[in-house]
Each structure stands twice: as structure tokens, then as C-alpha cells.
SEVO-674659 format. One line per field, with one value per residue (C-alpha): residue number from 1; residue in three letters; x, y, z. Coordinates in steps of 0.25 Angstrom, whole numbers, plus 2048, in hexadecimal, padded with zeros to 3 digits. Example, Ala and Ser with C-alpha at 12.3 -4.5 7.8 and 13.67 -1.06 7.14 Angstrom:
% residues 2
num <- [1;2]
residuo <- [ALA;SER]
u <- [831;837]
v <- [7EE;7FC]
w <- [81F;81D]
END
This chain:
% residues 374
num <- [1;2;3;4;5;6;7;8;9;10;11;12;13;14;15;16;17;18;19;20;21;22;23;24;25;26;27;28;29;30;31;32;33;34;35;36;37;38;39;40;41;42;43;44;45;46;47;48;49;50;51;52;53;54;55;56;57;58;59;60;61;62;63;64;65;66;67;68;69;70;71;72;73;74;75;76;77;78;79;80;81;82;83;84;85;86;87;88;89;90;91;92;93;94;95;96;97;98;99;100;101;102;103;104;105;106;107;108;109;110;111;112;113;114;115;116;117;118;119;120;121;122;123;124;125;126;127;128;129;130;131;132;133;134;135;136;137;138;139;140;141;142;143;144;145;146;147;148;149;150;151;152;153;154;155;156;157;158;159;160;161;162;163;164;165;166;167;168;169;170;171;172;173;174;175;176;177;178;179;180;181;182;183;184;185;186;187;188;189;190;191;192;193;194;195;196;197;198;199;200;201;202;203;204;205;206;207;208;209;210;211;212;213;214;215;216;217;218;219;220;221;222;223;224;225;226;227;228;229;230;231;232;233;234;235;236;237;238;239;240;241;242;243;244;245;246;247;248;249;250;251;252;253;254;255;256;257;258;259;260;261;262;263;264;265;266;267;268;269;270;271;272;273;274;275;276;277;278;279;280;281;282;283;284;285;286;287;288;289;290;291;292;293;294;295;296;297;298;299;300;301;302;303;304;305;306;307;308;309;310;311;312;313;314;315;316;317;318;319;320;321;322;323;324;325;326;327;328;329;330;331;332;333;334;335;336;337;338;339;340;341;342;343;344;345;346;347;348;349;350;351;352;353;354;355;356;357;358;359;360;361;362;363;364;365;366;367;368;369;370;371;372;373;374]
residuo <- [MET;ILE;PHE;PRO;ARG;VAL;LYS;ASN;PRO;ASN;PRO;ALA;SER;GLY;ALA;TRP;TRP;GLN;ALA;PRO;ALA;PRO;SER;LYS;SER;ALA;LYS;GLY;ASN;LEU;VAL;LEU;ILE;ALA;LEU;LEU;ALA;GLY;SER;LEU;GLY;GLY;PHE;LEU;GLY;VAL;ASN;ALA;ALA;GLY;GLY;SER;LEU;PHE;ARG;GLU;VAL;ASN;LEU;VAL;SER;SER;THR;SER;THR;ILE;GLU;ARG;ALA;PRO;ASP;SER;VAL;ALA;GLY;ILE;ALA;GLN;ARG;VAL;LEU;PRO;SER;VAL;VAL;SER;ILE;ASN;THR;ARG;THR;LEU;ASN;SER;GLY;GLY;SER;GLY;SER;GLY;PHE;VAL;ILE;ASP;SER;ASN;GLY;TYR;ILE;LEU;THR;ASN;ASN;HIS;VAL;ILE;SER;ASP;ALA;VAL;ILE;SER;GLY;GLY;LYS;ILE;GLN;VAL;THR;LEU;ASN;ASP;GLY;THR;THR;TYR;THR;GLY;LYS;VAL;ILE;GLY;ARG;ASP;ALA;SER;PHE;ASP;LEU;ALA;VAL;LEU;LYS;ILE;ASP;ALA;ILE;GLY;LEU;LYS;ALA;LEU;GLN;PHE;GLY;ASP;SER;ASP;LYS;ILE;ALA;VAL;GLY;ASP;ALA;VAL;ILE;ALA;ILE;GLY;SER;PRO;LEU;GLY;LEU;SER;GLY;THR;VAL;THR;THR;GLY;ILE;ILE;SER;ALA;LYS;ASP;ARG;ALA;VAL;THR;THR;GLY;ASP;SER;ARG;THR;GLU;SER;SER;PHE;ILE;ASN;ALA;LEU;GLN;THR;ASP;ALA;ALA;ILE;ASN;PRO;GLY;ASN;SER;GLY;GLY;PRO;LEU;VAL;ASP;SER;THR;GLY;ALA;VAL;ILE;GLY;ILE;ASN;SER;ALA;ILE;ALA;SER;LEU;GLY;THR;THR;SER;GLN;ALA;GLY;SER;ILE;GLY;LEU;GLY;PHE;ALA;ILE;PRO;ILE;ASN;GLN;GLY;ARG;LYS;ILE;ALA;ASP;GLN;LEU;ILE;LYS;TYR;GLY;VAL;ALA;THR;TYR;PRO;VAL;VAL;GLY;ILE;SER;LEU;ASP;VAL;ASN;TYR;MET;GLY;VAL;GLY;ALA;GLN;ILE;SER;THR;SER;GLY;THR;GLY;ILE;LEU;PRO;GLY;SER;PRO;ALA;GLN;LYS;ALA;GLY;LEU;LYS;ALA;GLY;ASP;VAL;ILE;ILE;GLU;PHE;ASP;GLY;LYS;LYS;ILE;ASN;SER;PRO;GLU;GLU;LEU;ILE;VAL;SER;VAL;ARG;SER;LYS;ASN;VAL;GLY;ASP;ARG;VAL;THR;LEU;VAL;PHE;VAL;ARG;ASP;GLY;VAL;GLU;LYS;SER;VAL;THR;LEU;ASN;LEU;ILE;ALA;ALA;LYS;LYS]
u <- [306;306;310;30C;317;323;32A;336;344;34B;355;35E;35F;368;365;360;368;375;37F;386;394;39D;3A2;3AF;3B2;3AC;3B6;3C1;3BC;3BD;3CB;3CF;3C8;3D0;3DD;3DA;3D6;3E4;3EC;3E5;3E8;3F8;3F8;3F2;3FA;407;404;3FF;40C;412;409;3FB;3F4;3E8;3E3;3DA;3CB;3C0;3B4;3A6;399;38B;380;375;367;35E;351;346;338;32C;325;331;333;33C;333;328;32F;335;327;321;32C;32A;31C;320;322;327;321;326;31E;322;31B;320;327;328;328;324;326;31F;31C;311;30E;309;2FB;2F8;302;2FD;305;2FB;301;2FB;300;2FD;2F6;2FF;30B;306;2FC;306;309;2FC;2F7;303;303;312;317;316;320;320;32C;32C;335;33E;340;337;330;322;31A;30D;2FF;2F5;2E8;2E1;2E4;2DD;2E1;2D6;2DD;2EB;2ED;2EF;2F1;2FB;2FE;30A;30E;313;30D;310;314;312;306;306;2FD;2F3;2F0;2E5;2E8;2DA;2E2;2EF;2F1;2F8;307;308;315;315;31F;31F;325;326;330;333;33B;33C;343;33B;33A;33A;336;331;32B;322;314;306;305;2F6;2EB;2E0;2E8;2E0;2EA;2E9;2F3;2F4;2FE;2F5;2E9;2E0;2E4;2E2;2E2;2DD;2E2;2DD;2EC;2F5;300;30D;31B;322;32C;323;329;326;327;320;313;30A;313;30F;30E;30D;30A;313;30E;313;304;301;2F8;2F9;2FF;30A;303;308;312;311;31B;31D;317;323;321;32B;328;32E;332;32B;329;321;313;30F;303;2FD;2F0;2EA;2EB;2DB;2D8;2E3;2DF;2D0;2D5;2DF;2D4;2CA;2D5;2D9;2CB;2C5;2D3;2CB;2C8;2BC;2BA;2AE;2A7;29E;29B;29F;2A9;2B2;2B6;2C6;2C8;2C0;2C7;2BF;2BE;2B7;2B4;2AB;2A1;2A6;29B;2A1;29D;298;299;28F;28F;280;27C;288;287;289;27E;276;279;275;284;285;290;296;295;2A1;2A4;2AC;2AB;2AB;2A7;2AD;2BA;2BB;2BC;2C7;2C9;2C3;2D0;2CD;2BE;2C2;2CB;2C2;2B8;2C1;2C5;2B7;2B1;2A6;299;29E;294;298;296;299;298;297;295;289;287;28D;288;28C;284;287;284;287;289;28E;29B;29A;2A6;2AB;2A8;2B5]
v <- [3A4;3AD;3B8;3BF;3CA;3CD;3DC;3E0;3DC;3E4;3EB;3EE;3DF;3DD;3D5;3C6;3C2;3C7;3BB;3B8;3BC;3B1;3A8;3A6;399;3A1;3AB;3A0;39A;3A9;3AA;39D;3A0;3AD;3A5;39B;3A6;3AC;3A2;39F;3AC;3AB;39D;3A4;3AF;3A7;39E;3AD;3B2;3A4;3A1;39C;393;391;38F;39B;397;39D;39E;39B;3A4;39D;3A5;39B;3A0;39A;397;39A;396;3A0;397;393;39A;3A3;3A7;3AA;3B2;3BB;3BD;3C1;3C7;3D5;3D5;3D2;3DE;3E1;3E8;3F1;3F8;402;406;410;405;3FA;3F3;3E7;3E1;3D8;3D4;3D7;3D5;3DF;3DA;3E6;3EC;3FA;3F8;3EF;3E6;3DC;3D8;3D4;3DD;3D9;3DE;3EC;3ED;3F4;3FE;401;403;40B;413;40F;40D;401;3FF;3F6;3F1;3EB;3DF;3E9;3F1;3FD;403;408;40D;403;409;400;3FD;3F5;3EB;3E0;3D9;3CD;3C9;3CE;3D5;3E3;3E9;3F5;3FF;404;40F;406;401;3F6;3ED;3DE;3D8;3C9;3BF;3B9;3AA;3A2;39E;395;38D;38A;37D;377;374;37F;386;394;3A1;3AA;3B8;3C3;3CA;3C3;3CA;3D6;3CD;3D0;3C8;3BB;3AF;3A2;395;38A;383;387;37F;380;388;38F;390;399;3A3;3B0;3BA;3C9;3D2;3D7;3D5;3DD;3D9;3C9;3C2;3B4;3AF;3A2;39F;398;391;38F;38B;395;39D;3A9;3B2;3C0;3CB;3C0;3C6;3CC;3C5;3BC;3AB;3A8;39C;395;39D;3AA;3AE;3B3;3A8;3AF;3BA;3B6;3BA;3B2;3A8;39E;39D;392;39A;3A2;3B1;3B6;3B6;3AA;3A8;39E;390;38C;391;39D;3A2;3AA;3B0;3AA;3B4;3B3;3B9;3C3;3C7;3C9;3D2;3D9;3DC;3E2;3E9;3F0;3F4;3F7;3FB;3EF;3E0;3D8;3CB;3C1;3BD;3B4;3BC;3B5;3B6;3A9;3A5;3A4;39D;391;383;37A;377;383;390;394;3A0;3A8;3A8;3B5;3C2;3C2;3B5;3B8;3C4;3CB;3CB;3C3;3B6;3AE;3B3;3B2;3A3;39F;39D;3A0;3A2;394;38F;388;38A;37D;37F;38C;38A;37C;37F;378;383;37F;38C;39B;39F;396;39A;3A8;3A8;39E;3A8;3B2;3AC;3AD;3BA;3C3;3BE;3AE;3A4;39A;38D;38C;37F;382;379;37D;374;368;36A;36D;376;380;38F;395;3A4;3B0;3B7;3C6;3D1;3D3;3E1;3EA]
w <- [5C4;5B7;5B4;5A8;5A9;5B0;5B3;5AC;5B4;5BC;5B3;5BF;5C1;5B4;5A8;5AB;59F;5A3;5A4;5B1;5B5;5B2;5BD;5C2;5BA;5AE;5AF;5B0;5A4;59D;5A1;59D;58F;58E;591;586;57D;57F;57D;570;56C;570;568;55B;55D;55D;552;549;54B;546;53A;537;541;539;52B;524;526;51E;526;51F;523;524;51E;521;525;530;529;533;52F;532;53A;543;551;54C;540;548;552;546;542;551;558;550;555;563;56D;57B;585;591;59C;5A5;5B0;5BC;5C5;5BC;5AC;5A6;599;58F;581;576;567;55D;559;54E;546;54A;557;561;56A;571;580;58F;596;5A3;59A;599;5A6;5B0;5A6;5A3;5B1;5B6;5A9;5A6;598;58D;582;577;570;563;55F;557;564;560;56D;56E;57A;57B;57C;582;57A;583;58E;595;5A3;5A1;596;599;58B;586;578;576;56B;566;55C;551;543;53B;546;542;54A;54D;548;552;553;558;565;566;55B;562;568;573;56F;564;563;567;569;574;571;579;584;58F;59A;58F;586;579;56D;575;56E;576;570;577;574;57A;586;589;585;58E;59A;5A4;5A9;5B1;5B2;5B4;5B9;5C6;5CE;5C5;5B7;5B6;5A9;5A5;59A;591;58F;585;58E;587;58B;582;58B;590;59A;5A2;596;58B;58F;584;57A;56F;56E;560;559;550;544;54A;54E;55C;565;573;57B;586;594;59F;5A4;5B0;5BB;5C5;5D2;5D5;5D9;5CE;5C0;5B9;5AC;5A1;5A6;59A;59E;597;592;587;586;578;56D;569;576;575;567;56B;578;56F;566;570;578;569;566;574;57D;586;585;58C;58F;590;59D;5A2;5AF;5BB;5C7;5CA;5D6;5D4;5E3;5DC;5DD;5D6;5C6;5BF;5C0;5CC;5CB;5D7;5E3;5EA;5E5;5D6;5D0;5C3;5BE;5BC;5AF;5A9;5A0;5AC;5B3;5A7;5A5;5B5;5BA;5C9;5D3;5D7;5CA;5C5;5B6;5B1;5A2;599;589;58A;591;59F;5AB;5B5;5BD;5BD;5B4;5AA;5A8;5A9;59E;597;596;592;585;580;579;580;57A;578;57E;586;58F;59D;5A5;5B6;5C0;5CB;5D6;5D0;5C4;5B6;5AE;5A1;59D;590;590;587;58D;58F;58F;59D;5A3;5A6]
END
């Protein structure tokens, strides 16, 4: 189960980091320490009156400096942290928190749609806090639930924008750093590796706004509130947007279990550019509906309703309801979700090849992807 975001903890419940009251045995230890300190003080006092107990000692101060390499975790964090922001939302009945990062020096912030969607839908407020503590009101430039991305604008200039990397070139095992505001703790840095690529992850904070992510999987600790923050490589370049975590299936939202997922930055950059230019983003489609209850290997075109969209690339290529797609542009397809994220990772107008099974016979077609209608 994927948990992209958690609501702010109830402030009335007290701070979770408060230390518990000392036990009776602990109090006894405190008394013993106090008595020992009192005895030592008395002993020193007596000897102070009678003469010198200790010889004069000269303490030497050290002024050594720790050298941190620019490519160390500390060095990368120092460069990246000024560009990472905390996002807090407030609606009539609740609030939420998340993260984001500067993608343009004129105040453009990239984050997850699910971080701000409740505030947008309910007419609530969005606050963006920079690493130095300065707070601004965030204006939504555009958002897209399909890719779980949103672009905000704050009234600030001269901000330090993060450099984009190439998520296609990242390899399993590469070191990464996740930065954000888990549970509202801004400026938190965690490390890990890329555990896997091309994970088909379905997420979203409502039944009407589902997102399909062709995700990067990482074991860097990601917790509720990290959503929208950057996942950077060993050079400090952004290669992903932290978006979701997996739990062990409990009913309550859990913390990190080493299964975090990030939207590849190549996809994020493309969508962010569309949102800034047009306020909306689009994605490519084949023109089919899939049977989400199909239990076999592959993705079956629905046999109920409109399985093939009239005039779509799928219809023109000769696909039919009941066909089972087992390969998309050279990639094996095991489930409907894998086909959806594979299609959405492409661009409108791309020419792709589909391999499908009909009546036990394997066939293939080539078609051009078109833009989804919104």
C-alpha cells in the first residue's frame, strides 16, 4: 500500500520527541549523584582551606578544522539544502505538509500534486518556507494528478535553483540522497542507493486523482512529509522527486521501511515545463481501456464498455477487445499498471510497437501515440 502523504500530527497530543519522565530507579540515581557531588564539594572545601590540593594546570585549546570534500554527503547537502523548501497547507478542517525544491531562480517550485491538492480543491492556503526560514504564500501555476506533479510560484527572485540530472542514466546501486521535511522536520537529509528502476507504482490521495508512476525505487529513508522533495545523485543533481512509500499493509500510515519511490526527473522536467507554459500537462495514450481485474500475465483490453476508443491509434492498428498486450516498445508487460506507466513515459507523437496475444496467437502492431483528451 502506498502512502504519499500524512496529515500534520495533532498538536494537542504533545511533541513526540519529548523524553519520558524518569523512573523511580532513575530518580534514585539522581539522588546518589547529588550526594556524591555534595561530598566531593565538601572535601574540596576542606582542602581549599588548608592548602593547595592540585598543581596549576594550563589547558590548550584546539583550533583544527574538519575538511569536507565537495562530493561528500555533507558537501552535497550544504549545496542542495538552500534550494529545498517546506510546504504547509491549511484547509478549513485540517492541514498537511510536504516538500519541494526551486527549479527556477524567479520563484518556481516543483512538488507533488498530492501535497497541495486538498488546499486547492477546498480553497485553502499554501505556505512555502525557504531553508533560511523565510515564508511566502504559494500560488499554483499548474498541477497534474496523472503524474502527481505541481508547480508553485512564490514572490521571490534570485533563488538558487537545483541542477537537473539525467534519470535515464542512473543505475541500480548508485548512491542517492533524499532531502525534505519528514513529519515537518525541515532540512532532513538521508542517504541510500537506487534499489530498482521502472517500478510501476500507483498512488494518489483520492479515488478521483490516481497517479501512475514509472518510479525509481530507493532505500533512502523517506517518510510522510518528504513528498515533493528532491532525490539527488552523488554530484548533487536532481534525478527524482520523492513521492511515495510502501508500508507493510497496516491501516495507519507507517514510516520508512526502505521502500521509497521517486518520479524520474526526466519525466518531472517535461511535465513541469508544460505546467509553466500552459498551466496544464498532457500525456500520450494508445486509445484503449484495460481490464484491471485481469489476473493473467500482460494487460487485457477490456471486453466490457468501450475497450477501443473510436478513431484511436489502437483502432487504426487493428487492436480488438480481449487482446492481451504482453510487450510495449521492447519492454515486457506483466500488468495493466505496467502498460499505463510505460505509455506515459513516452511523448505524444512517439511511434511504438505493441506485441499482443489474440486467440493464442502472438502478433505485433506499430502505432503513433496521441495526446489524452482532458
